[in-house]
A tleap script that builds the chain and sets N, CA, C and O, in Angstrom:
source leaprc.protein.ff14SB
mol = sequence {
  NMET PHE LYS GLU MET VAL ASN VAL GLY SER
  VAL THR TYR ALA MET GLU GLY ARG ASP LEU
  LEU ARG SER LYS GLY PHE LYS ALA TYR ILE
  ARG ARG THR PRO TYR HIE GLY ASP ARG LYS
  GLY CYS GLY TYR SER LEU GLU VAL ASP GLY
  ASP LEU SER ALA ALA GLU ALA VAL LEU ARG
  GLN ASN GLY ILE LYS LEU ARG GLY ARG SER
  GLN VAL SER ARG CGLN
}
set mol.1.N position { 16.402 62.427 -46.577 }
set mol.1.CA position { 15.683 61.635 -47.623 }
set mol.1.C position { 15.258 62.627 -48.671 }
set mol.1.O position { 14.954 63.769 -48.325 }
set mol.2.N position { 15.217 62.230 -50.020 }
set mol.2.CA position { 14.814 63.017 -51.137 }
set mol.2.C position { 13.657 62.326 -51.857 }
set mol.2.O position { 13.491 61.128 -52.086 }
set mol.3.N position { 12.918 63.358 -52.149 }
set mol.3.CA position { 11.792 63.032 -53.266 }
set mol.3.C position { 11.957 63.428 -54.643 }
set mol.3.O position { 12.422 64.541 -54.888 }
set mol.4.N position { 11.614 62.611 -55.602 }
set mol.4.CA position { 11.877 63.264 -57.166 }
set mol.4.C position { 10.634 63.511 -57.747 }
set mol.4.O position { 9.638 62.819 -57.536 }
set mol.5.N position { 10.684 64.654 -58.603 }
set mol.5.CA position { 9.420 65.035 -59.209 }
set mol.5.C position { 9.694 65.074 -60.469 }
set mol.5.O position { 10.890 65.235 -60.713 }
set mol.6.N position { 8.783 64.955 -61.630 }
set mol.6.CA position { 8.737 65.165 -62.889 }
set mol.6.C position { 8.465 66.606 -63.302 }
set mol.6.O position { 7.429 67.207 -63.015 }
set mol.7.N position { 9.434 67.088 -63.966 }
set mol.7.CA position { 9.218 68.552 -64.275 }
set mol.7.C position { 8.384 68.712 -65.711 }
set mol.7.O position { 8.811 68.128 -66.707 }
set mol.8.N position { 7.401 69.376 -65.766 }
set mol.8.CA position { 6.594 69.428 -67.152 }
set mol.8.C position { 6.734 70.885 -67.560 }
set mol.8.O position { 7.088 71.803 -66.820 }
set mol.9.N position { 6.411 70.964 -68.823 }
set mol.9.CA position { 6.327 72.150 -69.730 }
set mol.9.C position { 5.418 73.277 -69.579 }
set mol.9.O position { 5.758 74.385 -69.993 }
set mol.10.N position { 4.191 73.071 -68.973 }
set mol.10.CA position { 3.299 74.258 -68.742 }
set mol.10.C position { 2.305 73.666 -67.494 }
set mol.10.O position { 2.209 72.478 -67.188 }
set mol.11.N position { 1.715 74.606 -66.964 }
set mol.11.CA position { 0.710 74.270 -65.809 }
set mol.11.C position { -0.345 73.288 -66.526 }
set mol.11.O position { -0.915 72.444 -65.834 }
set mol.12.N position { -0.576 73.373 -67.716 }
set mol.12.CA position { -1.834 72.646 -68.517 }
set mol.12.C position { -1.405 71.198 -68.620 }
set mol.12.O position { -2.230 70.299 -68.456 }
set mol.13.N position { 0.034 70.919 -68.924 }
set mol.13.CA position { 0.586 69.557 -68.954 }
set mol.13.C position { 0.695 69.213 -67.551 }
set mol.13.O position { 0.586 67.998 -67.389 }
set mol.14.N position { 0.853 69.793 -66.604 }
set mol.14.CA position { 0.848 69.233 -65.072 }
set mol.14.C position { -0.548 68.747 -64.644 }
set mol.14.O position { -0.708 67.662 -64.086 }
set mol.15.N position { -1.637 69.671 -64.952 }
set mol.15.CA position { -2.875 69.133 -64.678 }
set mol.15.C position { -3.522 67.875 -65.635 }
set mol.15.O position { -4.210 66.955 -65.193 }
set mol.16.N position { -3.147 68.063 -66.980 }
set mol.16.CA position { -3.427 66.857 -67.755 }
set mol.16.C position { -2.714 65.611 -67.294 }
set mol.16.O position { -3.347 64.555 -67.277 }
set mol.17.N position { -1.136 65.650 -66.823 }
set mol.17.CA position { -0.561 64.839 -66.273 }
set mol.17.C position { -1.122 64.059 -65.031 }
set mol.17.O position { -1.295 62.851 -64.871 }
set mol.18.N position { -1.335 65.054 -64.260 }
set mol.18.CA position { -1.790 64.581 -62.913 }
set mol.18.C position { -3.271 63.699 -63.039 }
set mol.18.O position { -3.595 62.813 -62.248 }
set mol.19.N position { -3.991 64.098 -64.081 }
set mol.19.CA position { -5.384 63.526 -64.300 }
set mol.19.C position { -5.127 62.097 -64.943 }
set mol.19.O position { -5.790 61.102 -64.649 }
set mol.20.N position { -4.106 62.119 -65.840 }
set mol.20.CA position { -3.946 60.753 -66.505 }
set mol.20.C position { -3.169 59.696 -65.666 }
set mol.20.O position { -3.347 58.479 -65.727 }
set mol.21.N position { -2.375 60.283 -64.958 }
set mol.21.CA position { -1.574 59.332 -63.984 }
set mol.21.C position { -2.662 58.820 -62.873 }
set mol.21.O position { -2.580 57.626 -62.586 }
set mol.22.N position { -3.443 59.417 -62.364 }
set mol.22.CA position { -4.246 59.114 -61.668 }
set mol.22.C position { -5.426 58.028 -62.198 }
set mol.22.O position { -5.908 57.133 -61.503 }
set mol.23.N position { -5.720 58.284 -63.394 }
set mol.23.CA position { -6.674 57.520 -64.193 }
set mol.23.C position { -5.868 55.935 -64.257 }
set mol.23.O position { -6.534 54.899 -64.262 }
set mol.24.N position { -4.764 55.934 -64.292 }
set mol.24.CA position { -3.786 54.826 -64.558 }
set mol.24.C position { -3.334 54.239 -63.108 }
set mol.24.O position { -2.399 53.445 -62.997 }
set mol.25.N position { -3.961 54.630 -62.209 }
set mol.25.CA position { -3.761 54.058 -60.734 }
set mol.25.C position { -2.614 54.774 -59.906 }
set mol.25.O position { -2.429 54.367 -58.759 }
set mol.26.N position { -1.828 55.808 -60.391 }
set mol.26.CA position { -0.786 56.400 -59.559 }
set mol.26.C position { -1.406 57.554 -58.639 }
set mol.26.O position { -2.393 58.243 -58.894 }
set mol.27.N position { -0.695 57.589 -57.661 }
set mol.27.CA position { -1.001 58.883 -56.781 }
set mol.27.C position { -0.147 59.922 -57.436 }
set mol.27.O position { 1.064 59.730 -57.546 }
set mol.28.N position { -0.627 60.841 -57.807 }
set mol.28.CA position { 0.000 62.152 -58.371 }
set mol.28.C position { -0.559 63.706 -57.877 }
set mol.28.O position { -1.727 64.089 -57.812 }
set mol.29.N position { 0.439 64.301 -57.622 }
set mol.29.CA position { 0.201 65.774 -57.250 }
set mol.29.C position { 0.844 66.734 -57.758 }
set mol.29.O position { 2.049 66.578 -57.959 }
set mol.30.N position { 0.289 67.807 -58.051 }
set mol.30.CA position { 1.181 68.964 -58.659 }
set mol.30.C position { 1.572 69.774 -57.334 }
set mol.30.O position { 0.980 70.036 -56.287 }
set mol.31.N position { 2.953 70.077 -57.905 }
set mol.31.CA position { 3.710 70.684 -56.999 }
set mol.31.C position { 4.587 71.806 -57.432 }
set mol.31.O position { 5.117 71.628 -58.528 }
set mol.32.N position { 4.865 72.943 -56.809 }
set mol.32.CA position { 5.812 74.058 -57.427 }
set mol.32.C position { 7.410 73.026 -57.628 }
set mol.32.O position { 7.873 72.154 -56.893 }
set mol.33.N position { 7.846 73.519 -58.755 }
set mol.33.CA position { 9.216 73.114 -58.997 }
set mol.33.C position { 10.074 73.874 -58.133 }
set mol.33.O position { 10.020 75.101 -58.217 }
set mol.34.N position { 11.054 73.198 -57.109 }
set mol.34.CA position { 11.914 73.982 -56.507 }
set mol.34.C position { 12.926 74.646 -57.305 }
set mol.34.O position { 13.440 74.007 -58.223 }
set mol.35.N position { 13.329 75.996 -57.050 }
set mol.35.CA position { 14.055 76.814 -57.978 }
set mol.35.C position { 15.495 76.631 -57.615 }
set mol.35.O position { 15.773 76.974 -56.465 }
set mol.36.N position { 16.441 76.177 -58.331 }
set mol.36.CA position { 17.861 75.868 -58.156 }
set mol.36.C position { 18.648 76.806 -59.076 }
set mol.36.O position { 19.863 76.610 -59.105 }
set mol.37.N position { 18.119 77.860 -59.882 }
set mol.37.CA position { 18.847 78.715 -60.689 }
set mol.37.C position { 18.889 78.142 -62.119 }
set mol.37.O position { 19.350 78.806 -63.048 }
set mol.38.N position { 18.408 76.920 -62.275 }
set mol.38.CA position { 18.472 76.268 -63.691 }
set mol.38.C position { 16.900 75.586 -64.113 }
set mol.38.O position { 16.713 74.501 -64.665 }
set mol.39.N position { 16.014 76.435 -63.734 }
set mol.39.CA position { 14.601 75.868 -63.793 }
set mol.39.C position { 14.326 75.721 -65.430 }
set mol.39.O position { 14.691 76.574 -66.239 }
set mol.40.N position { 13.685 74.606 -65.752 }
set mol.40.CA position { 13.240 74.257 -67.137 }
set mol.40.C position { 11.816 74.090 -66.708 }
set mol.40.O position { 11.383 73.528 -65.703 }
set mol.41.N position { 11.069 74.795 -67.840 }
set mol.41.CA position { 9.583 74.360 -67.689 }
set mol.41.C position { 8.854 75.697 -67.106 }
set mol.41.O position { 9.213 76.871 -67.201 }
set mol.42.N position { 7.742 75.146 -66.487 }
set mol.42.CA position { 6.668 76.250 -66.063 }
set mol.42.C position { 6.678 76.678 -64.714 }
set mol.42.O position { 6.056 77.678 -64.356 }
set mol.43.N position { 7.472 75.848 -63.805 }
set mol.43.CA position { 7.487 76.109 -62.442 }
set mol.43.C position { 6.618 75.228 -61.697 }
set mol.43.O position { 6.386 75.419 -60.504 }
set mol.44.N position { 6.030 74.076 -62.493 }
set mol.44.CA position { 5.218 73.027 -61.694 }
set mol.44.C position { 5.695 71.567 -62.100 }
set mol.44.O position { 6.084 71.205 -63.211 }
set mol.45.N position { 5.605 71.007 -61.237 }
set mol.45.CA position { 6.028 69.386 -61.146 }
set mol.45.C position { 4.991 68.585 -60.618 }
set mol.45.O position { 4.067 68.902 -59.870 }
set mol.46.N position { 5.347 67.276 -61.225 }
set mol.46.CA position { 4.425 66.057 -60.705 }
set mol.46.C position { 4.996 65.285 -59.750 }
set mol.46.O position { 5.971 64.580 -60.011 }
set mol.47.N position { 4.456 65.339 -58.568 }
set mol.47.CA position { 4.987 64.289 -57.464 }
set mol.47.C position { 4.320 63.121 -57.752 }
set mol.47.O position { 3.123 63.193 -58.030 }
set mol.48.N position { 4.907 62.004 -57.735 }
set mol.48.CA position { 4.177 60.769 -57.915 }
set mol.48.C position { 4.707 59.638 -57.067 }
set mol.48.O position { 5.891 59.303 -57.094 }
set mol.49.N position { 3.706 59.009 -56.243 }
set mol.49.CA position { 4.006 58.084 -55.377 }
set mol.49.C position { 4.226 56.642 -56.112 }
set mol.49.O position { 3.305 56.172 -56.780 }
set mol.50.N position { 5.236 56.082 -56.000 }
set mol.50.CA position { 5.252 54.808 -56.953 }
set mol.50.C position { 6.470 54.839 -57.973 }
set mol.50.O position { 7.435 55.558 -57.715 }
set mol.51.N position { 6.443 54.183 -58.956 }
set mol.51.CA position { 7.717 54.131 -59.718 }
set mol.51.C position { 7.615 55.205 -60.893 }
set mol.51.O position { 6.854 55.241 -61.860 }
set mol.52.N position { 8.650 56.083 -60.482 }
set mol.52.CA position { 8.595 57.225 -61.340 }
set mol.52.C position { 8.902 57.063 -62.702 }
set mol.52.O position { 8.472 57.833 -63.561 }
set mol.53.N position { 9.641 56.074 -62.946 }
set mol.53.CA position { 10.020 55.784 -64.383 }
set mol.53.C position { 8.929 55.179 -65.166 }
set mol.53.O position { 8.914 55.220 -66.396 }
set mol.54.N position { 8.012 54.614 -64.450 }
set mol.54.CA position { 6.789 54.193 -65.215 }
set mol.54.C position { 5.930 55.153 -65.291 }
set mol.54.O position { 5.142 55.121 -66.235 }
set mol.55.N position { 5.869 56.072 -64.484 }
set mol.55.CA position { 4.947 57.280 -64.749 }
set mol.55.C position { 5.335 58.112 -65.551 }
set mol.55.O position { 4.463 58.857 -65.999 }
set mol.56.N position { 6.616 58.285 -65.985 }
set mol.56.CA position { 7.198 59.160 -66.852 }
set mol.56.C position { 6.870 58.454 -68.166 }
set mol.56.O position { 6.440 59.204 -69.042 }
set mol.57.N position { 6.977 57.265 -68.454 }
set mol.57.CA position { 6.622 56.391 -69.716 }
set mol.57.C position { 5.141 56.649 -70.282 }
set mol.57.O position { 4.769 56.781 -71.448 }
set mol.58.N position { 4.410 56.679 -69.063 }
set mol.58.CA position { 2.683 56.876 -69.509 }
set mol.58.C position { 2.650 58.409 -69.851 }
set mol.58.O position { 2.001 58.615 -70.877 }
set mol.59.N position { 3.164 59.528 -69.282 }
set mol.59.CA position { 3.245 60.654 -69.824 }
set mol.59.C position { 3.694 60.906 -71.067 }
set mol.59.O position { 3.014 61.627 -71.798 }
set mol.60.N position { 4.818 60.402 -71.486 }
set mol.60.CA position { 5.470 60.312 -72.806 }
set mol.60.C position { 4.551 59.890 -73.771 }
set mol.60.O position { 4.182 60.554 -74.739 }
set mol.61.N position { 4.111 58.485 -73.397 }
set mol.61.CA position { 3.122 57.910 -74.333 }
set mol.61.C position { 1.887 58.615 -74.570 }
set mol.61.O position { 1.191 58.268 -75.525 }
set mol.62.N position { 1.523 59.574 -73.810 }
set mol.62.CA position { 0.263 60.351 -73.924 }
set mol.62.C position { 0.558 61.789 -74.260 }
set mol.62.O position { -0.291 62.635 -73.981 }
set mol.63.N position { 1.620 62.118 -74.801 }
set mol.63.CA position { 1.932 63.520 -75.430 }
set mol.63.C position { 2.475 64.687 -74.311 }
set mol.63.O position { 2.703 65.856 -74.626 }
set mol.64.N position { 2.627 64.153 -73.005 }
set mol.64.CA position { 3.006 65.394 -71.960 }
set mol.64.C position { 4.270 65.541 -72.154 }
set mol.64.O position { 4.993 64.546 -72.205 }
set mol.65.N position { 4.792 66.858 -72.305 }
set mol.65.CA position { 6.017 67.131 -72.549 }
set mol.65.C position { 6.977 67.060 -71.217 }
set mol.65.O position { 6.522 67.672 -70.251 }
set mol.66.N position { 7.922 66.567 -71.075 }
set mol.66.CA position { 8.716 66.396 -69.864 }
set mol.66.C position { 9.825 67.220 -69.927 }
set mol.66.O position { 10.364 67.415 -71.017 }
set mol.67.N position { 10.302 67.807 -68.767 }
set mol.67.CA position { 11.596 68.714 -68.788 }
set mol.67.C position { 12.716 68.104 -67.768 }
set mol.67.O position { 13.804 68.663 -67.628 }
set mol.68.N position { 12.404 67.050 -67.150 }
set mol.68.CA position { 13.524 66.704 -66.457 }
set mol.68.C position { 12.919 66.190 -65.352 }
set mol.68.O position { 11.734 65.859 -65.394 }
set mol.69.N position { 13.840 66.037 -63.979 }
set mol.69.CA position { 13.444 65.750 -62.605 }
set mol.69.C position { 14.016 66.766 -61.799 }
set mol.69.O position { 14.954 67.477 -62.160 }
set mol.70.N position { 13.386 66.832 -60.597 }
set mol.70.CA position { 13.951 67.866 -59.603 }
set mol.70.C position { 13.743 67.054 -58.332 }
set mol.70.O position { 12.801 66.264 -58.287 }
set mol.71.N position { 14.606 67.208 -57.244 }
set mol.71.CA position { 14.658 66.548 -56.027 }
set mol.71.C position { 14.038 67.579 -55.035 }
set mol.71.O position { 14.171 68.792 -55.197 }
set mol.72.N position { 13.410 67.069 -54.085 }
set mol.72.CA position { 13.148 67.935 -52.786 }
set mol.72.C position { 13.491 67.339 -51.577 }
set mol.72.O position { 13.166 66.151 -51.562 }
set mol.73.N position { 14.060 67.751 -50.495 }
set mol.73.CA position { 14.078 67.069 -49.335 }
set mol.73.C position { 12.880 66.863 -48.553 }
set mol.73.O position { 12.201 67.865 -48.332 }
set mol.74.N position { 12.488 65.739 -48.087 }
set mol.74.CA position { 11.459 65.487 -47.463 }
set mol.74.C position { 11.763 65.155 -45.911 }
set mol.74.O position { 12.349 64.089 -45.725 }
set mol.75.N position { 11.530 65.713 -45.087 }
set mol.75.CA position { 11.717 65.608 -43.672 }
set mol.75.C position { 10.559 65.062 -42.766 }
set mol.75.O position { 10.719 64.971 -41.548 }
savepdb mol mol.pdb
quit
């Protein structure tokens, strides 16, 4: 089973994004971005419980720069 995370452009965006998503009712957490040799952004991502596409839309609408998605294995 895999969990997708939203990669952000800076640790500041990660903190702002987490707080914004929580204020909108999402469960959001800052996580280290898994390194796969092609890291984009600061090395931090947002893990979101729920609809990741909806969370990305909220982040974009509020000026949070997104760098894509990463997957991590959850066991």
